[in-house]
C-alpha positions as CSV (number, residue, x, y, z in Angstrom):
1,X,11.3,16.5,-8.6
2,X,12.4,17.4,-5.3
3,X,10.7,15.1,-2.8
4,X,9.3,16.0,0.6
5,X,7.5,12.9,1.6
6,X,9.0,9.9,-0.1
7,X,13.6,9.3,-1.0
8,X,13.8,6.9,-4.2
9,X,17.6,5.9,-5.1
10,X,18.9,3.6,-7.4
11,X,21.8,0.7,-5.8
12,X,22.7,-1.6,-8.8
13,X,19.2,-3.5,-10.3
14,X,17.2,-2.3,-7.8
15,X,15.6,1.0,-7.6
16,X,14.2,1.5,-3.4
17,X,11.0,3.7,-3.1
18,X,11.0,5.2,0.8
19,X,7.6,6.2,2.3
20,X,9.0,10.0,4.6
21,X,7.1,10.1,7.2
22,X,8.0,7.9,10.0
23,X,6.8,11.2,12.5
24,X,3.2,10.5,10.6
25,X,4.1,6.4,11.0
26,X,4.3,6.1,7.1
27,X,0.7,7.2,6.4
28,X,0.4,9.5,2.6
29,X,-1.2,12.6,2.0
30,X,-1.6,13.6,-1.2
31,X,1.6,14.3,-1.7
32,X,3.0,11.3,-0.6
33,X,0.9,9.3,-3.2
34,X,1.9,11.7,-5.7
35,X,5.5,11.5,-5.5
36,X,5.3,7.9,-5.4
37,X,3.6,7.9,-8.3
38,X,6.1,10.1,-10.2
39,X,9.3,8.0,-8.2
40,X,7.5,4.4,-10.0
41,X,7.1,6.1,-13.7
42,X,11.3,7.2,-13.2
43,X,11.7,3.0,-12.3
44,X,9.5,2.4,-15.2
45,X,11.2,4.2,-17.8
46,X,15.1,3.8,-16.4
47,X,16.6,0.8,-19.1
48,X,19.2,0.4,-16.1
49,X,16.0,-0.8,-13.1
50,X,14.9,-3.9,-13.1
51,X,13.3,-4.7,-10.2
52,X,11.8,-1.6,-7.4
53,X,11.5,-2.3,-3.6
54,X,8.5,-0.3,-1.7
55,X,9.5,0.2,1.8
56,X,9.2,3.3,4.7
57,X,11.4,4.8,7.2
58,X,12.1,4.0,10.8
59,X,11.3,0.2,11.8
60,X,7.9,1.3,13.5
61,X,5.7,1.3,10.3
62,X,5.9,0.5,6.9
63,X,2.8,2.6,6.1
64,X,-0.6,2.9,8.6
65,X,-2.5,4.3,4.7
66,X,-4.1,7.5,4.6
67,X,-3.5,9.8,7.2
68,X,-6.4,10.1,8.7
69,X,-5.2,13.3,11.3
70,X,-5.2,15.4,8.5
71,X,-8.6,14.0,7.2
72,X,-9.9,15.1,10.5
73,X,-8.5,18.8,10.2
74,X,-8.7,19.1,6.5
75,X,-11.9,17.5,5.2
76,X,-9.3,16.1,2.6
77,X,-5.8,14.2,2.0
78,X,-4.2,17.6,1.0
79,X,-3.3,19.8,-2.1
80,X,-1.5,18.4,-5.0
81,X,-0.1,19.7,-8.0
82,X,-2.9,18.9,-10.3
83,X,-5.7,19.2,-7.7
84,X,-6.7,15.2,-8.0
85,X,-5.7,12.6,-4.8
86,X,-5.1,9.4,-7.0
87,X,-4.8,7.0,-4.3
88,X,-6.3,4.2,-6.8
89,X,-3.9,5.5,-10.2
90,X,-1.1,4.5,-7.8
91,X,-2.2,0.7,-7.9
92,X,-3.1,0.7,-10.6
93,X,0.6,2.0,-11.5
94,X,2.3,-0.8,-9.3
95,X,0.3,-3.4,-11.7
96,X,0.7,-1.6,-14.8
97,X,5.1,-1.1,-13.7
98,X,6.1,-3.4,-16.4
99,X,8.8,-4.9,-13.7
100,X,8.6,-6.4,-10.6
101,X,7.7,-4.9,-7.3
102,X,8.6,-6.1,-4.3
103,X,6.7,-4.7,-0.7
104,X,9.4,-4.2,1.9
105,X,7.2,-4.3,4.7
106,X,9.9,-3.3,7.6
107,X,6.7,-2.7,10.5
108,X,2.8,-1.8,10.6
109,X,0.8,-2.2,7.4
110,X,-2.6,-1.7,8.2
111,X,-5.1,0.0,5.8
112,X,-4.2,2.0,2.9
113,X,-0.7,0.3,3.2
114,X,-1.9,-3.3,3.9
115,X,-3.6,-2.6,0.4
116,X,-0.3,-1.1,-0.7
117,X,1.9,-4.4,-0.1
118,X,-1.4,-6.7,-1.2
119,X,-1.0,-5.4,-4.7
120,X,2.9,-5.4,-4.6
121,X,4.3,-8.6,-6.8
122,X,6.0,-10.1,-4.2
123,X,6.5,-9.0,-0.3
124,X,9.3,-9.2,2.4
125,X,8.4,-9.0,5.6
126,X,10.2,-8.2,8.9
127,X,10.3,-10.4,11.7
128,X,8.1,-8.0,13.7
129,X,5.7,-6.8,10.9
130,X,1.9,-6.7,11.8
131,X,-0.2,-6.5,9.1
132,X,-4.0,-5.4,9.7
133,X,-7.2,-3.2,8.6
134,X,-8.7,-0.2,9.9
135,X,-11.5,0.7,7.1
136,X,-14.7,1.3,8.9
137,X,-13.1,1.6,12.4
138,X,-12.7,5.4,11.1
139,X,-15.2,5.6,8.8
140,X,-13.1,4.3,5.6
141,X,-13.3,1.7,3.4
142,X,-11.2,0.2,0.1
143,X,-14.3,-1.4,-2.0
144,X,-11.8,-1.8,-5.3
145,X,-8.7,-4.0,-5.2
146,X,-7.8,-3.4,-1.2
147,X,-11.2,-5.9,-0.8
148,X,-11.1,-7.9,-4.5
149,X,-8.0,-8.3,-4.9
150,X,-6.5,-9.4,-1.3
151,X,-9.5,-11.5,-1.7
152,X,-7.6,-13.5,-4.3
153,X,-4.4,-13.8,-2.1
154,X,-5.8,-15.3,0.6
155,X,-9.3,-16.1,0.2
156,X,-12.9,-15.1,0.9
157,X,-12.9,-16.2,4.3
158,X,-10.0,-15.0,5.5
159,X,-9.9,-11.3,3.3
160,X,-13.5,-10.6,4.8
161,X,-11.7,-11.4,8.1
162,X,-9.3,-9.6,7.9
163,X,-11.6,-6.0,7.1
164,X,-14.7,-7.1,9.2
165,X,-13.3,-8.0,12.0
166,X,-10.1,-6.0,11.9
167,X,-7.8,-7.8,14.5
168,X,-4.1,-7.6,13.9
169,X,-2.0,-10.4,12.2
170,X,2.1,-11.5,12.9
171,X,4.4,-10.9,10.0
172,X,4.5,-14.9,10.6
173,X,0.3,-15.7,10.3
174,X,0.3,-13.0,7.8
175,X,3.5,-15.8,5.7
176,X,0.9,-19.1,7.2
177,X,-1.7,-17.0,5.0
178,X,0.2,-16.3,1.9
179,X,0.0,-12.6,2.7
180,X,3.6,-12.6,2.6
181,X,6.6,-14.3,0.7
182,X,9.0,-14.4,3.3
183,X,10.0,-13.4,6.9
184,X,13.2,-12.0,7.9
185,X,15.2,-10.5,10.8
186,X,14.1,-6.2,10.8
187,X,18.5,-6.2,9.6
188,X,17.8,-7.7,7.0
189,X,15.1,-6.7,5.3
190,X,16.4,-4.2,2.5
191,X,19.6,-6.6,1.6
192,X,16.7,-9.5,0.9
193,X,15.0,-7.5,-1.0
194,X,17.8,-6.8,-2.7
195,X,19.0,-9.9,-3.2
196,X,15.7,-11.3,-4.6
197,X,15.7,-8.2,-7.5
198,X,19.4,-9.0,-7.8
199,X,18.6,-12.7,-9.3
200,X,15.6,-11.1,-11.4
201,X,18.6,-9.1,-13.2
202,X,19.9,-12.0,-14.2
203,X,16.6,-13.4,-16.0
204,X,15.2,-12.2,-19.3
205,X,13.0,-9.1,-18.4
206,X,10.9,-9.0,-21.8
207,X,9.8,-12.4,-20.4
208,X,9.2,-11.1,-16.4
209,X,7.2,-8.3,-18.2
210,X,4.7,-10.8,-19.9
211,X,4.6,-13.1,-17.3
212,X,3.7,-9.7,-14.9
213,X,0.9,-9.0,-17.3
214,X,-0.1,-12.7,-17.5
215,X,-0.8,-12.8,-13.7
216,X,-2.7,-9.1,-13.8
217,X,-4.8,-10.3,-17.0
218,X,-7.0,-13.1,-14.4
219,X,-8.5,-9.1,-11.9
220,X,-7.9,-6.8,-14.4
221,X,-12.1,-6.4,-14.7
222,X,-11.1,-5.1,-10.5
223,X,-9.3,-1.9,-11.6
224,X,-13.1,-0.5,-12.5
225,X,-14.4,-2.1,-9.5
226,X,-11.5,0.0,-7.9
227,X,-12.4,3.0,-9.8
228,X,-16.2,2.9,-9.0
229,X,-15.1,2.0,-5.6
230,X,-13.3,5.1,-5.6
231,X,-16.1,6.7,-6.4
232,X,-18.3,5.5,-3.4
233,X,-15.1,6.0,-0.8
234,X,-15.1,10.3,-2.0
235,X,-18.8,10.5,-1.5
236,X,-18.4,9.2,1.6
237,X,-15.7,11.1,2.7
238,X,-17.5,13.8,2.9
239,X,-20.9,12.0,5.5
240,X,-20.9,12.8,8.8
241,X,-20.7,9.2,9.0
242,X,-17.1,8.3,8.1
243,X,-15.8,11.9,9.9
244,X,-16.8,11.2,12.7
245,X,-14.5,7.9,12.5
246,X,-11.7,10.9,11.2
247,X,-12.0,12.9,14.7
248,X,-12.5,9.6,17.2
249,X,-9.1,8.8,15.1
250,X,-7.5,12.6,16.0
251,X,-8.9,12.7,19.4
252,X,-8.2,8.7,20.5
253,X,-11.6,7.8,21.4
254,X,-14.0,5.3,20.1
255,X,-16.2,6.3,17.6
256,X,-20.2,6.4,18.2
257,X,-21.4,5.0,14.8
258,X,-24.6,3.5,16.7
259,X,-26.8,6.6,15.1
260,X,-26.3,5.6,11.5
261,X,-27.2,1.6,11.3
C-alpha cells in the first residue's frame, strides 16, 4: 500500500508510524485513519516488531484531531477505499494490537489527536508539547474512549475540566496529571521512544501481550459505549449546530451556538 498521509518505517524492534500532514497540523481525514489502520496491522503481523511508536511530522503539532477544514468544505472527512470513516476502529486497534504502543508527542495534541495519545499504552512528550480538547468549540465531541478512558487516566474532575473548559496544558502539567509518562527535549523525543521499545524487546512478548490485555480488560466495556458515541456523533455532525462550529473554525471566527441552548 502506498501511503499519502502517513509514513511507516521499521527501525530495529520499533515500527514508527508518522502522521505526515504538517501543512494541516497533522489533522486526520478519513484517508489518514485508513492508512494508520493498515500500518498498525502491518506492525501487528511483523514478528520482528516489538513495539509501535505513533508520532507526527515536524515539531509544531502531534495531531489536532479531525480535519475540521475538510468537514467545513465537504461535510465529512473525505473518501476511503471502503467508504467508511473508521475513527473508533482505529482507537480500538491501538488497544487491541498485542504490542506496546508509545505516543511520541512532538507538539500540539488537541481534539482527536489528544484522544490518540491518551489511548496509547505510554506517552512521551517533547518539552514544548501542549495538550487540550476542542470538540465543544468546533461542534464535535468524543463521548467514547476520549471521555471515558481519559477519566480513568486523570480522574473524573480533571477529565471534566479538560472537556468542559477546553484550556491548554503544558507537557509538564500533563506529566503531573499522569497524562504522559516522560517529558524530554524535542531532539530526544524519538530516540527516547525507540529506547523504550528496545528495552521491551528484551522481555517476553507473551508476558507483555497478556499484561496489555489485562490492563485493557477493566475498560473493555468502553468500546461498546464508544460505538454508541460514534453513532451519535455521526448524526450530530450533520446538524446545523455542528456545522456552525466547523464553519466558524474554518472562517477563524467565534461560533454562535446561542440559539441551540
